[in-house]
C-alpha positions in Angstrom: 75.4 152.7 133.8 76.5 152.1 137.3 80.0 151.1 138.4 78.8 147.6 139.4 77.2 147.1 135.9 80.4 148.3 134.2 82.5 145.9 136.3 80.2 143.0 135.5 80.4 143.7 131.8 84.1 143.8 131.9 84.3 140.5 133.7 82.0 138.9 131.2 84.1 140.2 128.3 87.3 139.0 129.9 85.7 135.5 130.4 84.7 135.3 126.7 88.3 136.3 125.7 89.7 133.7 128.1 87.4 131.0 126.8 88.3 131.8 123.2 92.0 131.7 124.1 91.6 128.4 125.8 89.7 127.0 122.8 92.4 128.3 120.5 95.1 126.7 122.7 93.2 123.4 122.8 93.0 123.4 119.0 96.7 124.2 118.7 97.7 121.5 121.2 95.4 119.0 119.3 97.1 119.9 116.0 100.6 119.6 117.6 99.5 116.2 119.0 98.4 115.0 115.6 101.7 116.1 114.1 103.8 114.5 116.9 101.5 111.4 117.3 100.9 109.9 113.9 98.2 107.3 113.3 100.6 104.4 113.3 101.7 105.1 116.8 98.5 103.6 118.2 99.8 100.2 117.3 102.9 100.5 119.6 103.5 100.9 123.3 106.7 102.7 122.6 106.0 104.6 119.3 109.0 104.7 116.9 109.5 104.0 113.3 110.7 100.4 112.6 113.0 100.1 109.7 114.4 96.9 108.2 116.6 96.4 105.1 116.0 92.8 103.8 119.2 91.3 102.4 117.5 90.0 99.2 116.5 93.5 98.0 118.8 95.8 100.0 116.0 98.3 100.1 114.7 99.7 103.4 111.1 99.0 104.5 108.8 100.6 107.1 106.0 98.0 107.1 106.8 96.7 110.6 106.2 100.1 112.1 102.5 99.2 112.0 102.8 95.4 111.7 105.2 95.0 114.6 104.6 91.6 116.2 103.4 89.9 113.0 104.6 86.3 112.7 107.5 85.4 110.4 105.9 83.8 107.4 108.2 80.7 107.7 111.8 79.7 108.5 112.5 79.3 104.8 111.3 82.9 104.2 113.0 84.8 107.1 111.9 88.4 107.5 115.5 89.8 107.6 116.1 88.2 104.2 112.8 88.6 102.4 111.1 91.5 104.2 107.5 92.2 103.3 107.4 94.0 100.0 109.0 91.3 97.9 105.9 89.1 98.4 103.2 91.6 99.3 104.1 94.6 97.2 103.0 98.0 98.5 104.9 101.3 99.1 107.8 100.2 101.3 108.5 103.7 102.6 105.0 105.1 103.3 103.5 105.3 106.7 100.2 106.4 105.4 97.8 103.4 105.5 96.1 104.1 102.2 99.3 105.0 100.3 101.3 102.1 101.7 98.7 99.5 100.7 97.7 101.0 97.3 100.0 98.7 95.3 99.6 95.5 97.3 99.8 92.3 95.3 96.5 90.5 95.2 93.4 89.9 93.1 90.2 91.8 93.2 88.6 88.8 95.0 91.5 88.3 97.4 93.2 91.7 97.6 95.4 90.8 100.6 96.6 87.4 99.3 99.8 87.5 97.1 99.6 83.8 96.6 96.3 84.0 94.7 96.9 82.2 91.4 96.0 85.2 89.3 99.1 87.1 90.7 101.2 84.3 92.1 103.9 84.6 89.4 104.6 88.2 90.6 105.0 87.2 94.2 105.9 83.6 94.6 107.4 83.1 91.1 110.9 83.5 89.9 113.6 81.0 88.8 115.1 80.8 92.3 111.7 80.6 94.0 108.6 78.7 92.8 108.6 78.9 89.0 112.0 77.3 88.5 113.1 74.2 86.7 111.5 70.8 86.7 114.6 68.9 87.5 114.9 70.6 90.9 111.1 70.4 91.5 111.0 74.2 91.6 108.1 74.4 89.2 105.5 74.6 91.9 103.3 77.2 90.1 103.2 75.4 86.8 102.3 72.1 88.4 99.6 73.5 90.7 98.1 75.5 87.9 97.5 72.2 86.0 96.4 70.2 89.0 92.8 69.1 89.6 92.8 71.1 92.9 92.9 74.1 90.7 91.1 73.1 87.5 88.2 71.2 89.2 88.2 69.3 85.9 86.8 66.1 87.4 83.5 67.6 88.6 83.1 70.0 85.6 83.5 67.3 83.0 81.5 64.8 84.9 78.5 67.2 85.0 78.9 68.0 81.3 79.2 64.3 80.4 76.1 63.3 82.4 74.2 65.8 80.3 75.9 65.0 77.0 77.2 68.6 76.7 80.9 67.9 76.3 82.2 67.7 72.7 84.3 64.6 72.1 88.0 65.2 72.8 87.4 68.5 74.6 87.9 69.0 78.3 87.2 71.9 80.6 88.5 73.4 83.8 88.2 76.5 85.8 91.2 77.8 84.0 92.6 77.3 80.5 95.9 75.3 80.7 98.1 73.4 78.2 100.8 70.8 78.6 103.2 70.4 75.7 104.8 67.4 77.2 102.1 64.9 78.3 103.6 62.0 80.2 100.8 59.9 81.7 98.5 57.8 79.4 95.4 59.2 81.2 96.5 62.8 81.0 95.3 65.3 78.4 97.1 68.1 76.5 94.7 70.9 77.2 91.8 72.2 79.2 89.5 74.9 77.9 88.2 77.4 80.4 84.7 76.4 81.6 82.4 79.3 80.8 78.9 78.3 82.2 77.0 80.9 80.1 78.2 79.3 76.9 76.2 76.1 77.5 72.9 78.0 78.1 71.3 75.3 80.2 69.8 75.7 83.7 71.7 72.7 85.1 75.1 74.1 84.1 74.2 77.5 85.5 73.1 76.0 88.7 76.3 73.9 88.9 78.4 77.0 88.4 76.6 78.9 91.2 76.3 76.1 93.7 79.4 73.9 93.2 82.4 75.9 92.1 83.7 77.0 95.5 86.0 74.1 96.2 89.0 74.7 94.1 92.0 76.8 94.9 91.5 79.3 92.1 88.1 80.4 93.5 87.4 83.0 96.2 86.4 80.3 98.7 84.8 80.9 102.0 86.8 84.1 102.8 83.6 86.0 102.0 81.1 83.9 103.9 80.2 83.7 107.5 79.8 80.0 107.6 81.8 78.4 110.4 84.4 75.8 109.2 84.5 77.0 105.6 87.0 79.8 105.9 90.0 79.5 103.6 92.4 81.2 101.2 93.1 80.9 97.5 96.2 79.8 95.7 99.0 78.6 97.8 97.3 79.9 100.9 94.5 77.4 100.4 96.7 74.7 101.8 99.8 76.3 103.3 98.0 78.8 105.6 95.9 77.5 108.5 92.5 78.9 109.2 90.5 78.1 112.4 86.8 77.1 112.1 85.8 80.6 113.2 88.1 82.3 110.7 89.6 84.6 113.4 93.1 85.8 113.6 95.1 84.6 116.7 98.5 86.1 116.1 100.3 89.3 117.3 99.8 91.7 114.4 98.1 94.7 116.1 96.5 95.9 112.9 94.3 92.8 112.4 91.0 92.7 114.3 90.5 89.7 116.5 86.7 89.7 116.0 86.6 89.9 112.2 86.2 86.5 110.5 88.0 85.6 107.3 91.6 85.8 108.5 94.3 83.2 108.8 95.0 81.9 112.3 98.5 83.3 112.2 100.7 84.8 109.5 102.6 81.6 109.0 102.9 79.1 106.2 103.3 75.4 106.8 104.1 72.2 104.9 102.7 70.2 107.9 99.2 70.6 106.5 96.5 69.1 108.9 93.5 67.1 107.8 91.3 70.0 108.9 92.6 72.1 106.0 91.7 69.3 103.6 88.3 68.8 105.3 87.3 72.3 104.4 86.6 71.0 100.9 86.8 67.3 101.0 84.6 66.3 103.9 82.2 69.1 104.6 79.1 67.4 103.2 77.6 65.3 100.4 77.5 66.3 96.7 75.0 64.8 94.3 76.0 65.3 90.7 72.7 64.1 89.4 70.7 66.7 91.2 73.5 69.3 91.6 72.8 69.6 95.3 75.0 69.8 98.3 74.0 68.7 101.7 76.3 70.1 104.4 77.2 68.1 107.4 75.1 68.9 110.5 77.3 67.3 113.1 80.3 69.7 113.3 78.8 72.5 115.4 80.8 72.9 118.6 83.6 70.5 117.7 86.2 73.0 118.9 85.1 72.2 122.5 85.6 68.5 122.2 88.8 66.7 123.4 91.3 66.4 120.5 90.9 62.6 120.0 87.1 62.8 120.0 87.1 65.9 117.7 89.3 64.1 115.2 87.0 61.1 115.0 84.0 63.4 114.6 85.6 65.5 111.9 87.4 62.9 109.9 84.4 61.3 108.2 80.7 62.0 107.7 78.1 60.5 110.1 77.4 56.9 109.5 80.8 56.1 108.0 81.8 52.7 109.4 84.0 51.2 106.8 87.4 52.9 107.2 90.6 51.2 108.4 92.6 52.3 111.5 95.2 54.1 109.4 92.6 56.3 107.8 91.6 57.6 111.2 95.1 57.9 112.8 97.0 59.4 109.9 96.6 62.8 108.3 96.0 63.2 104.5 99.5 64.2 103.7 101.0 61.2 105.6 99.8 59.1 102.7 99.2 61.3 99.7 102.4 62.5 98.0 103.3 66.0 96.9 102.9 64.9 93.2 99.3 63.9 93.9 98.4 66.9 95.9 100.3 69.6 93.9 100.4 67.8 90.6 103.2 66.3 88.6 102.9 68.6 85.5 100.4 66.5 83.7 96.7 67.6 83.2 94.1 65.1 84.5 90.4 65.2 84.1 89.6 63.2 87.3 90.8 62.8 90.8 91.1 59.0 90.2 93.6 59.5 87.4 95.8 61.8 89.5 95.9 59.5 92.5 98.9 57.2 92.8 99.0 55.9 96.4 97.4 52.5 97.1 97.3 50.3 100.2 100.2 48.2 98.8 102.4 51.4 98.5 103.0 51.1 102.3 101.8 47.6 103.2 103.1 45.6 100.2 101.4 42.5 98.9 101.4 38.8 99.8 104.2 38.3 97.3 106.5 41.3 98.0 107.2 44.2 100.2 106.8 47.9 99.2 109.6 49.4 97.0 112.3 51.3 98.9 115.3 53.5 98.1 118.5 54.3 100.0 119.2 58.0 100.0 122.7 58.5 98.7 122.4 61.9 96.9 122.6 64.9 99.2 120.6 66.9 96.6 117.7 64.5 96.7 114.5 66.5 97.2 113.6 64.2 100.1 116.2 66.2 102.2 114.7 69.5 101.3 111.2 68.4 102.2 112.5 67.0 105.5 114.2 70.4 106.3 111.0 72.2 105.7 108.9 69.9 107.9 109.3 70.3 111.7 108.3 66.8 112.6 110.7 64.4 110.9 114.3 64.1 109.8 116.1 62.1 107.1 119.8 61.4 106.7 122.2 60.2 104.1 122.1 56.4 104.0 118.6 56.1 105.2 116.4 53.6 103.4 112.9 55.0 102.9 109.7 54.1 101.0 109.7 54.8 97.3 106.3 56.1 96.3 104.5 54.9 93.2 105.3 58.1 91.4 109.0 57.7 92.1 109.0 60.0 95.0 111.2 59.2 98.0 108.9 59.3 101.0 111.4 60.3 103.7 108.9 60.1 106.6 108.5 56.3 106.0 111.7 54.6 107.0 112.9 51.0 106.8 115.2 49.5 109.4 115.8 45.8 110.0 112.9 45.0 107.6 110.5 47.0 109.8 108.6 49.9 108.1 107.7 52.8 110.3 106.0 56.1 109.5 106.4 59.5 111.3 103.4 61.7 110.8 104.2 64.9 108.9 101.7 66.8 111.0 102.4 65.6 114.5 105.7 63.6 114.7 103.8 60.6 116.0 105.4 57.3 115.0 103.5 54.3 113.6 104.7 50.8 112.8 103.4 49.7 109.4 102.3 46.0 109.3 103.2 44.2 106.1 101.0 41.9 104.1 103.8 39.5 103.1 104.1 36.8 105.7 100.7 37.4 107.2 97.5 35.4 106.8 96.0 38.1 104.5 94.1 36.8 101.5 94.6 40.0 99.5 94.8 39.8 95.7 97.6 41.9 94.4 95.5 43.5 91.7 92.7 44.4 94.2 94.0 47.7 95.5 90.9 49.8 96.0 90.7 50.7 99.7 87.3 48.9 99.9 89.1 45.6 99.5 91.2 46.1 102.5 88.3 47.6 104.5 86.4 44.4 104.2 88.6 42.9 106.9 90.3 45.8 108.4 87.4 48.1 109.3 88.0 50.1 112.4 85.1 51.3 114.5 86.1 54.2 116.9 
């Protein structure tokens, strides 16, 4: 072998050794990088472990290392007091995604939602939280569990009655509930759980598959791609806001912005907009006789409309021409009380039995004005509700409307015989015209909205 050939062979050998060394160094540097740059660091511009020690638990948590930027759930649940784990569960000290989330509180259908009614006692419950005593109105969980928004008892029993399938004296709901202290004459003591298969009829089977998505114990539209139907379960059904697209719009870097099925932001609210109610109450027409649902076809693209035009479009189905001005201007919670929406502890088998508010509740009658109450007890629940709502205040000595269920409606104030309402969702103020002293020909016992709409129909 010539000298030139030997030299060439040596060079090739050295090149192979060099390449192997470089590959080894690259692998070594990659391993070091993995050790010094953990997966959670991709969520931060300035990677560092974020530790908080909530005052309620006194135990350190590392959740915000990844979820830095996530919105505080509410002013009444401050992060530095509550932290994350007391509500969501999980391993508070793990920075491994799988290990940290392995023990999250949630149901199989709604694994990321600690307010799902199947687990709500573990997260939102407790004597000092939302399963406290009745006198202080801290029994939220007990009341909402018996409420028609949860049990869907009205629709279920109507379907069974129409087909003569309900035994006399027996009522059904999506969940089995009992009330040992029935107060209202139209309330019942118990609902049995509605099990469609036990009726062995095609109609009931169809009803169960087609019509049981609009109650807060169901896995609603979080698993569907239909625009406008996204929503949560349990407390999140009403107190968490979803956009029509179901996309997250907050600052948690771990939540994808292009994945439908998320809340708009990680924030609870008591200022519940009509759009949340609309997700179930005004999305189409139900026919109990044929067990069919016809969705509205006029809501595509409403996000692009001016706010006022969008509101009119969304509020009522096409062809609706018989509503009064207040029914367009006000949001649902401006009229309907907490006892109606969340329940008063009684079990009802229809929405009509649970409803208390009538036109005269605010407008009075030709004979007398609405009942009022002057707030003199600083512990009145009206003050707590006003503190939680960002749009209205109420003070000791204020005279406010007294709702038909005995609830002081702090957002409806009376001054100098003038009634005014401040919207609980916007802060807008409205003067409430009174029937007494007007030329109204209303009969005091005719309180269905249709009676007032005969004269007071508003056409946008």
